[in-house]
C-alpha positions in Angstrom: -45.2 -33.7 -36.2 -43.3 -34.6 -33.0 -42.6 -32.0 -30.3 -38.9 -32.2 -31.0 -39.4 -31.5 -34.7 -41.7 -28.6 -33.9 -39.2 -27.0 -31.6 -36.4 -27.3 -34.1 -38.5 -25.7 -36.8 -39.6 -23.0 -34.5 -35.9 -22.4 -33.4 -37.1 -22.5 -29.7 -34.3 -24.7 -28.7 -32.0 -21.7 -28.7 -33.9 -20.3 -25.8 -32.7 -23.2 -23.7 -29.0 -22.9 -24.6 -26.7 -22.5 -21.6 -23.1 -21.5 -22.1 -21.3 -23.9 -19.7 -17.8 -22.8 -20.8 -17.3 -20.4 -17.9 -18.5 -23.0 -15.3 -15.1 -24.6 -15.2 -12.8 -21.6 -15.5 -10.9 -20.3 -12.5 -12.4 -17.1 -11.2 -10.5 -14.3 -9.5 -11.9 -11.2 -7.9 -10.1 -8.4 -6.1 -12.0 -6.2 -3.7 -12.1 -4.8 -0.1 -13.3 -7.3 2.5 -16.8 -6.5 3.5 -17.4 -9.0 6.3 -15.7 -10.2 9.5 -15.4 -13.7 8.0 -13.5 -12.3 5.0 -11.1 -10.4 7.3 -10.6 -13.5 9.4 -9.8 -15.5 6.2 -7.3 -12.8 5.3 -5.7 -13.1 8.7 -5.5 -16.9 8.4 -3.7 -16.4 5.0 -1.3 -14.0 6.6 -0.5 -16.6 9.3 0.0 -19.3 6.8 2.3 -17.3 4.6 4.3 -15.5 7.3 4.7 -18.4 9.7 3.6 -21.9 8.5 5.1 -21.6 5.0 8.4 -20.5 6.4 8.3 -22.9 9.4 8.6 -20.1 11.9 7.4 -20.6 15.4 4.8 -18.3 16.8 3.0 -18.2 20.2 -0.7 -18.6 19.4 -3.3 -17.2 21.7 -6.7 -18.9 21.8 -8.4 -15.7 20.6 -6.4 -15.6 17.4 -5.7 -19.3 16.7 -3.9 -19.7 13.4 -4.4 -16.0 12.5 -2.0 -13.1 12.2 -3.7 -10.3 14.1 -2.8 -7.1 15.9 -4.3 -3.9 17.2 -4.2 -2.1 13.8 -6.5 -4.5 12.0 -9.8 -3.0 13.1 -8.8 0.4 11.9 -7.8 -0.8 8.4 -9.4 -1.7 5.2 -8.4 -5.2 4.0 -7.9 -5.7 0.3 -8.4 -9.3 -0.7 -8.1 -11.5 -3.8 -10.7 -14.3 -3.9 -10.3 -17.4 -6.0 -12.7 -20.2 -7.1 -11.3 -23.1 -9.1 -14.6 -23.3 -11.0 -18.2 -22.2 -10.6 -18.9 -25.0 -8.2 -15.8 -24.7 -5.9 -15.6 -23.0 -2.6 -14.3 -19.4 -2.6 -10.8 -19.0 -1.1 -8.8 -15.9 -0.3 -5.4 -16.2 -1.9 -4.0 -12.6 -1.6 -4.3 -9.7 0.8 -3.0 -6.2 1.5 -3.8 -4.1 4.6 -4.6 -0.4 4.1 -4.6 2.2 6.9 -5.6 5.8 6.0 -4.0 8.6 7.9 -7.3 9.8 9.3 -7.9 6.4 10.9 -4.4 6.2 12.3 -5.2 9.0 14.8 -6.7 6.3 17.0 -3.9 3.8 16.9 -0.8 5.1 15.0 0.9 3.3 12.2 2.4 -0.2 12.6 5.5 1.0 10.6 6.3 3.3 13.5 7.4 0.3 15.5 10.4 0.0 13.2 10.9 3.5 11.8 10.6 7.1 13.1 8.0 8.7 10.9 8.1 12.2 12.4 9.7 14.0 9.4 7.2 12.4 7.0 4.1 12.9 9.0 4.9 16.4 10.1 5.7 17.6 6.6 3.5 20.3 5.2 3.9 18.6 1.8 1.5 15.7 2.4 -1.8 15.8 4.2 -3.3 12.4 3.3 -1.0 9.4 3.5 -1.8 5.7 3.3 0.1 2.9 5.1 0.2 -0.4 3.2 1.2 -3.5 5.1 0.8 -7.3 5.6 1.0 -7.9 1.8 1.0 -11.6 1.0 -0.1 -14.1 -1.7 -0.7 -17.9 -1.3 2.2 -19.9 -2.4 0.2 -21.6 -5.2 -0.8 -18.2 -6.8 2.4 -16.1 -6.6 2.5 -14.5 -10.0 2.6 -11.1 -11.6 -1.2 -11.1 -12.4 -2.3 -11.5 -8.8 0.1 -8.8 -7.5 -0.9 -6.5 -10.3 -4.6 -7.0 -9.6 -4.0 -5.9 -6.0 -2.1 -2.9 -7.1 -4.8 -2.0 -9.5 -7.3 -2.0 -6.7 -5.0 0.0 -4.5 -4.8 2.5 -7.3 -8.6 2.8 -7.3 -8.5 3.2 -3.6 -5.9 6.0 -3.8 -7.9 7.9 -6.4 -11.2 7.5 -4.4 -9.7 8.6 -1.2 -7.4 11.3 -2.7 -4.2 9.7 -1.2 -1.0 11.7 -1.8 1.5 9.1 -0.8 1.9 5.5 0.2 4.4 4.0 2.7 5.2 0.8 4.5 8.0 -1.8 4.7 9.2 -4.4 2.2 11.1 -7.5 3.3 13.9 -9.8 2.5 12.7 -13.2 3.8 15.6 -14.0 6.1 17.8 -12.3 8.7 21.3 -12.9 7.3 22.1 -9.4 6.2 25.7 -10.5 5.3 24.2 -12.1 2.2 22.5 -8.9 1.0 24.8 -6.1 2.2 25.4 -4.9 -1.4 21.7 -4.8 -2.1 20.9 -2.8 1.0 23.7 -0.4 0.4 22.7 0.0 -3.3 19.1 0.8 -2.3 20.1 3.5 0.2 22.8 5.0 -2.1 20.4 5.4 -5.1 16.9 5.7 -3.7 17.1 7.5 -0.3 14.2 9.8 0.6 14.7 13.6 0.6 16.2 14.8 3.9 13.2 16.9 5.0 10.8 13.9 4.9 13.4 11.2 5.6 12.4 8.4 8.0 15.0 6.7 10.1 15.3 3.1 11.4 14.7 2.3 15.1 18.2 2.2 16.6 17.5 -1.0 18.6 16.7 -2.9 15.4 19.1 -1.1 13.0 21.6 -3.2 11.0 25.1 -1.8 11.1 26.3 -1.3 7.5 28.9 0.9 5.8 26.6 2.8 3.5 29.5 4.8 2.1 31.1 1.7 0.5 31.0 2.0 -3.3 28.5 -0.4 -4.9 28.2 -1.0 -8.6 24.8 -2.2 -9.8 24.7 -5.4 -11.7 22.0 -7.8 -13.1 22.7 -10.2 -10.3 22.2 -7.5 -7.6 18.9 -6.4 -9.2 17.7 -10.0 -9.5 18.4 -10.6 -5.8 15.9 -7.9 -4.9 12.5 -9.2 -3.8 9.8 -8.9 -6.4 7.8 -6.4 -4.3 10.7 -4.1 -3.8 11.5 -4.1 -7.6 7.8 -3.3 -8.2 7.9 -0.4 -5.8 11.1 1.0 -7.5 9.3 0.9 -10.9 6.8 3.3 -9.2 9.6 5.7 -8.3 9.7 4.6 -4.7 12.2 6.0 -2.2 13.6 4.2 0.8 14.2 5.2 4.4 17.5 5.6 6.2 18.6 2.2 7.5 17.5 -1.4 7.3 16.2 -3.4 10.3 15.8 -6.9 11.4 12.2 -7.8 12.4 12.4 -10.3 15.3 8.8 -11.4 15.0 8.6 -12.2 11.3 12.3 -13.1 11.0 12.9 -10.7 8.1 15.1 -7.8 7.0 12.9 -4.8 6.3 13.4 -1.5 4.5 11.1 1.5 4.6 9.5 2.3 1.2 7.7 5.5 0.2 5.8 6.1 -3.0 4.6 9.7 -3.9 1.6 9.2 -6.0 2.2 12.2 -8.3 5.7 10.9 -9.2 4.5 7.5 -10.5 5.2 7.5 -14.3 2.0 7.5 -16.5 3.1 4.3 -18.3 2.8 2.4 -15.0 -0.4 4.1 -13.9 -2.0 2.9 -17.2 -1.4 -0.7 -16.1 -3.5 -0.1 -13.0 -6.4 1.6 -14.8 -9.4 -0.5 -15.9 
């Protein structure tokens, strides 16, 4: 009896079976960066998305060549989405979010305070543990609902683990022509403005002058014109700050967004739970 025949009869060949089906499937993973190299890769993605993709000029220092960096980075946790085209491909970072806990902000402050006065919110007795989310971006080849939802799912876990009571930051329209989105900006402030005792206000030197008393009727076109990220926040019962601003560095129109964790509807929380 040959060796092959003996193996077949003994059924030993099954022990050597290797499932290669997963070798060629794309692999995504969402986690907190745990090395300097991963943080640098996230900063390079930020630079690519914020400046190269939009053909915006930026002065680059030798120390931060082709990376978007600032003084807040070292105090933050950096959420990243990694991607491998298949088992044999190089891992790439295709999504990132920057998370700054209130306890860590004591050393540096919040980057959002460069655009908005946070005094009412931070001094409120209502919240003792807030989280700033910033520098959200996804590589242009992977901008879909699944990648964004995977990041929010990980943020949800982060919020639970760290007992966060509220999240805040800015969300952007990717241009500076506010005349094109006056109705959208007025609609947001008329319908989603923060409560007065915690309300944040825009930096006067960056403030866009709009008539917020002008009557605006919501429409499908108006809602469709809102950036995906802003629409996502609104589904989480987000509120907006008083006033929109023009960010001269990133060439965007920004609004302040605040999400109180306890006010997120359960049906949306379920989507973020594993």
